[in-house]
ZADRENNU-85327 format. One record per residue (C-alpha): residue number from 1; residue in one letter; x, y, z. Coordinates in steps of 0.05 Angstrom, whole numbers, plus 5000, padded with zeros to 4 digits. Example, Ala and Ser with C-alpha at 12.3 -4.5 7.8 and 13.67 -1.06 7.14 Angstrom:
2
@pos: 1; code: a; east: 5246; north: 4910; up: 5156
@pos: 2; code: s; east: 5273; north: 4979; up: 5143
END
This chain:
390
@pos: 1; code: x; east: 4803; north: 5184; up: 4416
@pos: 2; code: x; east: 4833; north: 5236; up: 4463
@pos: 3; code: x; east: 4903; north: 5266; up: 4461
@pos: 4; code: x; east: 4941; north: 5292; up: 4522
@pos: 5; code: x; east: 5007; north: 5330; up: 4527
@pos: 6; code: x; east: 5048; north: 5365; up: 4580
@pos: 7; code: x; east: 5117; north: 5395; up: 4590
@pos: 8; code: x; east: 5138; north: 5324; up: 4608
@pos: 9; code: x; east: 5106; north: 5256; up: 4603
@pos: 10; code: x; east: 5133; north: 5204; up: 4651
@pos: 11; code: x; east: 5114; north: 5135; up: 4624
@pos: 12; code: x; east: 5153; north: 5101; up: 4682
@pos: 13; code: x; east: 5176; north: 5043; up: 4638
@pos: 14; code: x; east: 5220; north: 5091; up: 4598
@pos: 15; code: x; east: 5253; north: 5160; up: 4605
@pos: 16; code: x; east: 5209; north: 5221; up: 4608
@pos: 17; code: x; east: 5186; north: 5251; up: 4541
@pos: 18; code: x; east: 5188; north: 5328; up: 4535
@pos: 19; code: x; east: 5123; north: 5352; up: 4504
@pos: 20; code: x; east: 5103; north: 5279; up: 4490
@pos: 21; code: x; east: 5033; north: 5262; up: 4468
@pos: 22; code: x; east: 4990; north: 5206; up: 4498
@pos: 23; code: x; east: 4933; north: 5181; up: 4456
@pos: 24; code: x; east: 4877; north: 5143; up: 4491
@pos: 25; code: x; east: 4811; north: 5110; up: 4474
@pos: 26; code: x; east: 4749; north: 5141; up: 4503
@pos: 27; code: x; east: 4751; north: 5091; up: 4561
@pos: 28; code: x; east: 4822; north: 5113; up: 4580
@pos: 29; code: x; east: 4860; north: 5055; up: 4549
@pos: 30; code: x; east: 4928; north: 5078; up: 4523
@pos: 31; code: x; east: 4932; north: 5072; up: 4447
@pos: 32; code: x; east: 4998; north: 5106; up: 4433
@pos: 33; code: x; east: 5053; north: 5150; up: 4461
@pos: 34; code: x; east: 5087; north: 5198; up: 4413
@pos: 35; code: x; east: 5154; north: 5233; up: 4420
@pos: 36; code: x; east: 5146; north: 5301; up: 4387
@pos: 37; code: x; east: 5221; north: 5315; up: 4385
@pos: 38; code: x; east: 5219; north: 5357; up: 4448
@pos: 39; code: x; east: 5177; north: 5411; up: 4416
@pos: 40; code: x; east: 5106; north: 5433; up: 4433
@pos: 41; code: x; east: 5054; north: 5405; up: 4385
@pos: 42; code: x; east: 4997; north: 5443; up: 4354
@pos: 43; code: x; east: 4942; north: 5393; up: 4337
@pos: 44; code: x; east: 4868; north: 5396; up: 4335
@pos: 45; code: x; east: 4837; north: 5367; up: 4399
@pos: 46; code: x; east: 4903; north: 5364; up: 4437
@pos: 47; code: x; east: 4894; north: 5375; up: 4513
@pos: 48; code: x; east: 4956; north: 5408; up: 4541
@pos: 49; code: x; east: 4973; north: 5408; up: 4616
@pos: 50; code: x; east: 5025; north: 5455; up: 4645
@pos: 51; code: x; east: 5070; north: 5411; up: 4688
@pos: 52; code: x; east: 5079; north: 5336; up: 4683
@pos: 53; code: x; east: 5034; north: 5275; up: 4669
@pos: 54; code: x; east: 5046; north: 5209; up: 4704
@pos: 55; code: x; east: 5006; north: 5144; up: 4709
@pos: 56; code: x; east: 4956; north: 5133; up: 4764
@pos: 57; code: x; east: 4986; north: 5117; up: 4832
@pos: 58; code: x; east: 4981; north: 5052; up: 4871
@pos: 59; code: x; east: 4967; north: 5054; up: 4946
@pos: 60; code: x; east: 4998; north: 4987; up: 4964
@pos: 61; code: x; east: 4973; north: 4988; up: 5036
@pos: 62; code: x; east: 4911; north: 5020; up: 5066
@pos: 63; code: x; east: 4854; north: 5005; up: 5114
@pos: 64; code: x; east: 4791; north: 5034; up: 5082
@pos: 65; code: x; east: 4746; north: 5008; up: 5137
@pos: 66; code: x; east: 4783; north: 5051; up: 5189
@pos: 67; code: x; east: 4767; north: 5117; up: 5153
@pos: 68; code: x; east: 4716; north: 5136; up: 5207
@pos: 69; code: x; east: 4773; north: 5141; up: 5258
@pos: 70; code: x; east: 4803; north: 5204; up: 5227
@pos: 71; code: x; east: 4833; north: 5249; up: 5280
@pos: 72; code: x; east: 4811; north: 5205; up: 5339
@pos: 73; code: x; east: 4879; north: 5178; up: 5358
@pos: 74; code: x; east: 4933; north: 5228; up: 5380
@pos: 75; code: x; east: 4999; north: 5228; up: 5342
@pos: 76; code: x; east: 5063; north: 5197; up: 5369
@pos: 77; code: x; east: 5029; north: 5147; up: 5416
@pos: 78; code: x; east: 5078; north: 5092; up: 5396
@pos: 79; code: x; east: 5055; north: 5027; up: 5366
@pos: 80; code: x; east: 5031; north: 4997; up: 5432
@pos: 81; code: x; east: 4987; north: 5057; up: 5447
@pos: 82; code: x; east: 4961; north: 5060; up: 5376
@pos: 83; code: x; east: 4942; north: 4986; up: 5372
@pos: 84; code: x; east: 4908; north: 4991; up: 5439
@pos: 85; code: x; east: 4867; north: 5051; up: 5420
@pos: 86; code: x; east: 4846; north: 5024; up: 5352
@pos: 87; code: x; east: 4820; north: 4961; up: 5385
@pos: 88; code: x; east: 4780; north: 5003; up: 5434
@pos: 89; code: x; east: 4748; north: 5053; up: 5387
@pos: 90; code: x; east: 4743; north: 5020; up: 5319
@pos: 91; code: x; east: 4673; north: 4992; up: 5330
@pos: 92; code: x; east: 4618; north: 5036; up: 5302
@pos: 93; code: x; east: 4554; north: 5032; up: 5263
@pos: 94; code: x; east: 4560; north: 5002; up: 5194
@pos: 95; code: x; east: 4530; north: 5064; up: 5161
@pos: 96; code: x; east: 4582; north: 5109; up: 5195
@pos: 97; code: x; east: 4639; north: 5064; up: 5173
@pos: 98; code: x; east: 4612; north: 5057; up: 5102
@pos: 99; code: x; east: 4600; north: 5132; up: 5092
@pos: 100; code: x; east: 4670; north: 5150; up: 5115
@pos: 101; code: x; east: 4701; north: 5095; up: 5072
@pos: 102; code: x; east: 4661; north: 5118; up: 5011
@pos: 103; code: x; east: 4685; north: 5190; up: 5020
@pos: 104; code: x; east: 4758; north: 5168; up: 5025
@pos: 105; code: x; east: 4751; north: 5122; up: 4965
@pos: 106; code: x; east: 4726; north: 5180; up: 4922
@pos: 107; code: x; east: 4781; north: 5226; up: 4947
@pos: 108; code: x; east: 4836; north: 5175; up: 4934
@pos: 109; code: x; east: 4811; north: 5169; up: 4862
@pos: 110; code: x; east: 4807; north: 5244; up: 4850
@pos: 111; code: x; east: 4879; north: 5251; up: 4875
@pos: 112; code: x; east: 4903; north: 5200; up: 4826
@pos: 113; code: x; east: 4902; north: 5131; up: 4859
@pos: 114; code: x; east: 4883; north: 5077; up: 4809
@pos: 115; code: x; east: 4898; north: 5014; up: 4849
@pos: 116; code: x; east: 4900; north: 4996; up: 4923
@pos: 117; code: x; east: 4917; north: 4939; up: 4969
@pos: 118; code: x; east: 4865; north: 4944; up: 5025
@pos: 119; code: x; east: 4864; north: 4908; up: 5091
@pos: 120; code: x; east: 4795; north: 4884; up: 5112
@pos: 121; code: x; east: 4767; north: 4849; up: 5174
@pos: 122; code: x; east: 4695; north: 4847; up: 5149
@pos: 123; code: x; east: 4652; north: 4858; up: 5087
@pos: 124; code: x; east: 4631; north: 4930; up: 5099
@pos: 125; code: x; east: 4674; north: 4956; up: 5042
@pos: 126; code: x; east: 4653; north: 4903; up: 4991
@pos: 127; code: x; east: 4599; north: 4943; up: 4957
@pos: 128; code: x; east: 4644; north: 5005; up: 4956
@pos: 129; code: x; east: 4698; north: 4965; up: 4919
@pos: 130; code: x; east: 4647; north: 4938; up: 4870
@pos: 131; code: x; east: 4627; north: 5008; up: 4850
@pos: 132; code: x; east: 4694; north: 5042; up: 4856
@pos: 133; code: x; east: 4737; north: 5068; up: 4799
@pos: 134; code: x; east: 4797; north: 5042; up: 4838
@pos: 135; code: x; east: 4822; north: 4971; up: 4827
@pos: 136; code: x; east: 4826; north: 4937; up: 4896
@pos: 137; code: x; east: 4860; north: 4875; up: 4920
@pos: 138; code: x; east: 4830; north: 4860; up: 4988
@pos: 139; code: x; east: 4873; north: 4826; up: 5041
@pos: 140; code: x; east: 4826; north: 4792; up: 5090
@pos: 141; code: x; east: 4864; north: 4797; up: 5155
@pos: 142; code: x; east: 4873; north: 4742; up: 5206
@pos: 143; code: x; east: 4899; north: 4750; up: 5277
@pos: 144; code: x; east: 4894; north: 4714; up: 5343
@pos: 145; code: x; east: 4939; north: 4677; up: 5392
@pos: 146; code: x; east: 4888; north: 4632; up: 5425
@pos: 147; code: x; east: 4886; north: 4562; up: 5394
@pos: 148; code: x; east: 4813; north: 4556; up: 5414
@pos: 149; code: x; east: 4792; north: 4613; up: 5370
@pos: 150; code: x; east: 4836; north: 4598; up: 5310
@pos: 151; code: x; east: 4787; north: 4553; up: 5273
@pos: 152; code: x; east: 4726; north: 4600; up: 5277
@pos: 153; code: x; east: 4770; north: 4659; up: 5257
@pos: 154; code: x; east: 4798; north: 4621; up: 5198
@pos: 155; code: x; east: 4730; north: 4596; up: 5177
@pos: 156; code: x; east: 4702; north: 4668; up: 5179
@pos: 157; code: x; east: 4760; north: 4692; up: 5136
@pos: 158; code: x; east: 4746; north: 4637; up: 5085
@pos: 159; code: x; east: 4672; north: 4655; up: 5082
@pos: 160; code: x; east: 4690; north: 4728; up: 5071
@pos: 161; code: x; east: 4739; north: 4710; up: 5017
@pos: 162; code: x; east: 4685; north: 4669; up: 4982
@pos: 163; code: x; east: 4638; north: 4729; up: 4986
@pos: 164; code: x; east: 4689; north: 4776; up: 4954
@pos: 165; code: x; east: 4705; north: 4724; up: 4900
@pos: 166; code: x; east: 4632; north: 4714; up: 4883
@pos: 167; code: x; east: 4626; north: 4789; up: 4871
@pos: 168; code: x; east: 4685; north: 4786; up: 4823
@pos: 169; code: x; east: 4733; north: 4822; up: 4871
@pos: 170; code: x; east: 4806; north: 4803; up: 4878
@pos: 171; code: x; east: 4825; north: 4780; up: 4948
@pos: 172; code: x; east: 4869; north: 4735; up: 4991
@pos: 173; code: x; east: 4875; north: 4717; up: 5064
@pos: 174; code: x; east: 4934; north: 4747; up: 5102
@pos: 175; code: x; east: 4966; north: 4744; up: 5171
@pos: 176; code: x; east: 4963; north: 4811; up: 5208
@pos: 177; code: x; east: 5033; north: 4813; up: 5239
@pos: 178; code: x; east: 5086; north: 4766; up: 5268
@pos: 179; code: x; east: 5066; north: 4786; up: 5339
@pos: 180; code: x; east: 4991; north: 4775; up: 5331
@pos: 181; code: x; east: 4984; north: 4706; up: 5297
@pos: 182; code: x; east: 4992; north: 4643; up: 5338
@pos: 183; code: x; east: 5022; north: 4576; up: 5316
@pos: 184; code: x; east: 4953; north: 4543; up: 5306
@pos: 185; code: x; east: 4930; north: 4599; up: 5260
@pos: 186; code: x; east: 4995; north: 4598; up: 5221
@pos: 187; code: x; east: 4986; north: 4523; up: 5209
@pos: 188; code: x; east: 4916; north: 4535; up: 5182
@pos: 189; code: x; east: 4944; north: 4588; up: 5135
@pos: 190; code: x; east: 4998; north: 4539; up: 5113
@pos: 191; code: x; east: 4945; north: 4488; up: 5096
@pos: 192; code: x; east: 4903; north: 4538; up: 5055
@pos: 193; code: x; east: 4894; north: 4522; up: 4981
@pos: 194; code: x; east: 4891; north: 4581; up: 4935
@pos: 195; code: x; east: 4875; north: 4631; up: 4989
@pos: 196; code: x; east: 4944; north: 4657; up: 5008
@pos: 197; code: x; east: 4978; north: 4667; up: 4941
@pos: 198; code: x; east: 4991; north: 4740; up: 4959
@pos: 199; code: x; east: 4998; north: 4763; up: 5031
@pos: 200; code: x; east: 5009; north: 4831; up: 5063
@pos: 201; code: x; east: 5038; north: 4829; up: 5133
@pos: 202; code: x; east: 5055; north: 4887; up: 5181
@pos: 203; code: x; east: 5129; north: 4883; up: 5195
@pos: 204; code: x; east: 5181; north: 4919; up: 5238
@pos: 205; code: x; east: 5136; north: 4977; up: 5255
@pos: 206; code: x; east: 5173; north: 4994; up: 5319
@pos: 207; code: x; east: 5229; north: 4975; up: 5367
@pos: 208; code: x; east: 5175; north: 4955; up: 5417
@pos: 209; code: x; east: 5150; north: 4903; up: 5367
@pos: 210; code: x; east: 5221; north: 4877; up: 5356
@pos: 211; code: x; east: 5234; north: 4871; up: 5431
@pos: 212; code: x; east: 5170; north: 4831; up: 5440
@pos: 213; code: x; east: 5189; north: 4783; up: 5384
@pos: 214; code: x; east: 5262; north: 4775; up: 5402
@pos: 215; code: x; east: 5259; north: 4773; up: 5478
@pos: 216; code: x; east: 5185; north: 4773; up: 5498
@pos: 217; code: x; east: 5199; north: 4835; up: 5539
@pos: 218; code: x; east: 5182; north: 4909; up: 5536
@pos: 219; code: x; east: 5122; north: 4954; up: 5534
@pos: 220; code: x; east: 5085; north: 4916; up: 5479
@pos: 221; code: x; east: 5097; north: 4848; up: 5511
@pos: 222; code: x; east: 5072; north: 4875; up: 5578
@pos: 223; code: x; east: 5010; north: 4903; up: 5545
@pos: 224; code: x; east: 4995; north: 4836; up: 5511
@pos: 225; code: x; east: 5003; north: 4797; up: 5576
@pos: 226; code: x; east: 4958; north: 4847; up: 5614
@pos: 227; code: x; east: 4906; north: 4836; up: 5560
@pos: 228; code: x; east: 4909; north: 4761; up: 5573
@pos: 229; code: x; east: 4949; north: 4739; up: 5512
@pos: 230; code: x; east: 4996; north: 4680; up: 5517
@pos: 231; code: x; east: 5060; north: 4698; up: 5481
@pos: 232; code: x; east: 5082; north: 4625; up: 5483
@pos: 233; code: x; east: 5033; north: 4614; up: 5426
@pos: 234; code: x; east: 5078; north: 4654; up: 5379
@pos: 235; code: x; east: 5121; north: 4613; up: 5331
@pos: 236; code: x; east: 5195; north: 4607; up: 5348
@pos: 237; code: x; east: 5210; north: 4639; up: 5281
@pos: 238; code: x; east: 5167; north: 4701; up: 5294
@pos: 239; code: x; east: 5227; north: 4747; up: 5303
@pos: 240; code: x; east: 5255; north: 4730; up: 5234
@pos: 241; code: x; east: 5205; north: 4748; up: 5180
@pos: 242; code: x; east: 5238; north: 4709; up: 5124
@pos: 243; code: x; east: 5243; north: 4646; up: 5166
@pos: 244; code: x; east: 5172; north: 4654; up: 5190
@pos: 245; code: x; east: 5142; north: 4663; up: 5121
@pos: 246; code: x; east: 5190; north: 4612; up: 5091
@pos: 247; code: x; east: 5163; north: 4560; up: 5139
@pos: 248; code: x; east: 5089; north: 4573; up: 5134
@pos: 249; code: x; east: 5077; north: 4609; up: 5067
@pos: 250; code: x; east: 5137; north: 4592; up: 5023
@pos: 251; code: x; east: 5098; north: 4596; up: 4957
@pos: 252; code: x; east: 5063; north: 4663; up: 4970
@pos: 253; code: x; east: 5081; north: 4731; up: 4944
@pos: 254; code: x; east: 5105; north: 4769; up: 5006
@pos: 255; code: x; east: 5086; north: 4842; up: 5017
@pos: 256; code: x; east: 5121; north: 4868; up: 5080
@pos: 257; code: x; east: 5089; north: 4932; up: 5105
@pos: 258; code: x; east: 5119; north: 4991; up: 5145
@pos: 259; code: x; east: 5191; north: 4967; up: 5156
@pos: 260; code: x; east: 5202; north: 5027; up: 5201
@pos: 261; code: x; east: 5262; north: 4995; up: 5237
@pos: 262; code: x; east: 5283; north: 4947; up: 5182
@pos: 263; code: x; east: 5354; north: 4942; up: 5157
@pos: 264; code: x; east: 5343; north: 4950; up: 5081
@pos: 265; code: x; east: 5405; north: 4909; up: 5064
@pos: 266; code: x; east: 5382; north: 4849; up: 5104
@pos: 267; code: x; east: 5341; north: 4795; up: 5069
@pos: 268; code: x; east: 5340; north: 4743; up: 5015
@pos: 269; code: x; east: 5347; north: 4753; up: 4941
@pos: 270; code: x; east: 5346; north: 4683; up: 4910
@pos: 271; code: x; east: 5271; north: 4671; up: 4916
@pos: 272; code: x; east: 5227; north: 4652; up: 4857
@pos: 273; code: x; east: 5167; north: 4690; up: 4887
@pos: 274; code: x; east: 5166; north: 4765; up: 4898
@pos: 275; code: x; east: 5184; north: 4802; up: 4961
@pos: 276; code: x; east: 5158; north: 4873; up: 4964
@pos: 277; code: x; east: 5171; north: 4925; up: 5018
@pos: 278; code: x; east: 5116; north: 4976; up: 5028
@pos: 279; code: x; east: 5135; north: 5042; up: 5063
@pos: 280; code: x; east: 5083; north: 5086; up: 5095
@pos: 281; code: x; east: 5125; north: 5146; up: 5116
@pos: 282; code: x; east: 5072; north: 5193; up: 5141
@pos: 283; code: x; east: 5038; north: 5139; up: 5182
@pos: 284; code: x; east: 5105; north: 5119; up: 5213
@pos: 285; code: x; east: 5117; north: 5191; up: 5231
@pos: 286; code: x; east: 5046; north: 5197; up: 5259
@pos: 287; code: x; east: 5053; north: 5136; up: 5304
@pos: 288; code: x; east: 5127; north: 5130; up: 5319
@pos: 289; code: x; east: 5155; north: 5199; up: 5301
@pos: 290; code: x; east: 5207; north: 5166; up: 5256
@pos: 291; code: x; east: 5216; north: 5145; up: 5184
@pos: 292; code: x; east: 5243; north: 5081; up: 5153
@pos: 293; code: x; east: 5314; north: 5082; up: 5124
@pos: 294; code: x; east: 5289; north: 5113; up: 5059
@pos: 295; code: x; east: 5357; north: 5124; up: 5027
@pos: 296; code: x; east: 5378; north: 5054; up: 5047
@pos: 297; code: x; east: 5317; north: 5024; up: 5013
@pos: 298; code: x; east: 5330; north: 5066; up: 4951
@pos: 299; code: x; east: 5401; north: 5038; up: 4947
@pos: 300; code: x; east: 5386; north: 4967; up: 4969
@pos: 301; code: x; east: 5357; north: 4938; up: 4906
@pos: 302; code: x; east: 5293; north: 4918; up: 4944
@pos: 303; code: x; east: 5226; north: 4926; up: 4908
@pos: 304; code: x; east: 5196; north: 4985; up: 4945
@pos: 305; code: x; east: 5124; north: 5008; up: 4943
@pos: 306; code: x; east: 5086; north: 5063; up: 4978
@pos: 307; code: x; east: 5025; north: 5059; up: 5023
@pos: 308; code: x; east: 4986; north: 5104; up: 5069
@pos: 309; code: x; east: 4960; north: 5059; up: 5125
@pos: 310; code: x; east: 4893; north: 5086; up: 5151
@pos: 311; code: x; east: 4859; north: 5151; up: 5170
@pos: 312; code: x; east: 4871; north: 5130; up: 5242
@pos: 313; code: x; east: 4946; north: 5140; up: 5231
@pos: 314; code: x; east: 4950; north: 5191; up: 5175
@pos: 315; code: x; east: 4923; north: 5258; up: 5154
@pos: 316; code: x; east: 4900; north: 5232; up: 5086
@pos: 317; code: x; east: 4907; north: 5171; up: 5041
@pos: 318; code: x; east: 4947; north: 5209; up: 4988
@pos: 319; code: x; east: 5003; north: 5173; up: 4954
@pos: 320; code: x; east: 5026; north: 5239; up: 4925
@pos: 321; code: x; east: 5037; north: 5265; up: 4996
@pos: 322; code: x; east: 5077; north: 5202; up: 5012
@pos: 323; code: x; east: 5120; north: 5216; up: 4951
@pos: 324; code: x; east: 5132; north: 5287; up: 4973
@pos: 325; code: x; east: 5149; north: 5265; up: 5044
@pos: 326; code: x; east: 5202; north: 5217; up: 5017
@pos: 327; code: x; east: 5233; north: 5270; up: 4972
@pos: 328; code: x; east: 5233; north: 5324; up: 5025
@pos: 329; code: x; east: 5263; north: 5277; up: 5077
@pos: 330; code: x; east: 5316; north: 5248; up: 5030
@pos: 331; code: x; east: 5333; north: 5298; up: 4974
@pos: 332; code: x; east: 5383; north: 5249; up: 4945
@pos: 333; code: x; east: 5329; north: 5201; up: 4922
@pos: 334; code: x; east: 5312; north: 5214; up: 4849
@pos: 335; code: x; east: 5241; north: 5231; up: 4828
@pos: 336; code: x; east: 5240; north: 5172; up: 4779
@pos: 337; code: x; east: 5256; north: 5125; up: 4837
@pos: 338; code: x; east: 5200; north: 5150; up: 4880
@pos: 339; code: x; east: 5152; north: 5149; up: 4820
@pos: 340; code: x; east: 5169; north: 5076; up: 4810
@pos: 341; code: x; east: 5153; north: 5063; up: 4883
@pos: 342; code: x; east: 5086; north: 5098; up: 4874
@pos: 343; code: x; east: 5065; north: 5064; up: 4809
@pos: 344; code: x; east: 5093; north: 5001; up: 4776
@pos: 345; code: x; east: 5124; north: 4970; up: 4838
@pos: 346; code: x; east: 5057; north: 4973; up: 4875
@pos: 347; code: x; east: 5021; north: 4947; up: 4813
@pos: 348; code: x; east: 5068; north: 4887; up: 4811
@pos: 349; code: x; east: 5059; north: 4874; up: 4885
@pos: 350; code: x; east: 4984; north: 4872; up: 4877
@pos: 351; code: x; east: 4983; north: 4833; up: 4812
@pos: 352; code: x; east: 4957; north: 4893; up: 4773
@pos: 353; code: x; east: 5016; north: 4906; up: 4727
@pos: 354; code: x; east: 4981; north: 4884; up: 4664
@pos: 355; code: x; east: 4932; north: 4941; up: 4670
@pos: 356; code: x; east: 4963; north: 4994; up: 4716
@pos: 357; code: x; east: 5030; north: 5024; up: 4735
@pos: 358; code: x; east: 5058; north: 5051; up: 4669
@pos: 359; code: x; east: 5035; north: 5092; up: 4610
@pos: 360; code: x; east: 5040; north: 5043; up: 4553
@pos: 361; code: x; east: 4994; north: 5017; up: 4498
@pos: 362; code: x; east: 4941; north: 4968; up: 4521
@pos: 363; code: x; east: 4941; north: 4991; up: 4593
@pos: 364; code: x; east: 4889; north: 5033; up: 4628
@pos: 365; code: x; east: 4929; north: 5065; up: 4685
@pos: 366; code: x; east: 4895; north: 5133; up: 4688
@pos: 367; code: x; east: 4934; north: 5198; up: 4678
@pos: 368; code: x; east: 4952; north: 5244; up: 4736
@pos: 369; code: x; east: 4972; north: 5317; up: 4728
@pos: 370; code: x; east: 5023; north: 5349; up: 4774
@pos: 371; code: x; east: 5021; north: 5424; up: 4758
@pos: 372; code: x; east: 5082; north: 5450; up: 4795
@pos: 373; code: x; east: 5150; north: 5419; up: 4784
@pos: 374; code: x; east: 5223; north: 5437; up: 4793
@pos: 375; code: x; east: 5249; north: 5427; up: 4722
@pos: 376; code: x; east: 5322; north: 5442; up: 4737
@pos: 377; code: x; east: 5327; north: 5392; up: 4794
@pos: 378; code: x; east: 5273; north: 5343; up: 4770
@pos: 379; code: x; east: 5236; north: 5346; up: 4836
@pos: 380; code: x; east: 5168; north: 5358; up: 4867
@pos: 381; code: x; east: 5159; north: 5427; up: 4897
@pos: 382; code: x; east: 5123; north: 5454; up: 4957
@pos: 383; code: x; east: 5051; north: 5472; up: 4942
@pos: 384; code: x; east: 5043; north: 5423; up: 4885
@pos: 385; code: x; east: 4987; north: 5372; up: 4883
@pos: 386; code: x; east: 4962; north: 5314; up: 4842
@pos: 387; code: x; east: 4899; north: 5319; up: 4799
@pos: 388; code: x; east: 4867; north: 5263; up: 4760
@pos: 389; code: x; east: 4860; north: 5276; up: 4685
@pos: 390; code: x; east: 4828; north: 5209; up: 4666
END
């Protein structure tokens, strides 16, 4: 057994514990949490960390297989420019892609990420996920507007899902975005059995996207037409995400990613299945030079998670840096709120809440040390970082 303490322990499922003690099995499973009455303990074998201890983070949205694109796409290109450049430069040798993804996977773990929702278009990252200390749910991504290509694309996704499943890896098939999936492909997704229980869809990433969906005009619409895409293949409901998913995937858990131009107060609340909103602030700033309505989401009652997107649109895949970006941009949002976004909410979105997301007996969430902290204002401070303890 190991014992850990810090100036504050944040279990997430309860208030922080000053000088609390976390007892774990040798494999990291939480055995007990003790309140020491707010006083430092002196016990044999106790490992004390100056600062705070929190559970491992959840990266609810990333693209591990794009890690080799780090620094290749300029910032603030807008979503149309970004999508265009990714499609042009993403192809590379498998060894290059795999080596970059392996390095990013190791770094994510060292910085405290215990679980991740990863978008995949192929099986290159499968072996990495088998050997990783991070728990992954892989979203096998489908896109395409041409009815003639929908069946082979769907069949390829099903084969890839079977491959992940045979290796004991959690996965599901997901639509890429409302603007990139045609009616024929949506109908195939709707007819899926057991493959779309949890979906992660890019949503409201820019005003260009919204203009395309609402009026079929604008920069993004023009780019699609020039590339030979028929926008008439988009469903009539494509501009309204709840109607779109309600029609084709009503029984799925919905994870809506980015929400850069989303009204946080708009939506539905009487749904038996979950709706999760993933925010990727640094990626939004990288591509669009804007942030989602962070304070609105904090006040809205929505279930909010944090993601990073990819190394093509971010400087790192650090959830801690996303937390700090939120708190620096909106000082009125409490640390506990952002910590929930970074831990238990993401775990629930990915179906990992029985193991990850909180420090409580029976779970194995990992422990993350944040050395520098503003005790008086209960906030992260400039220059702090996240370090994995177990």
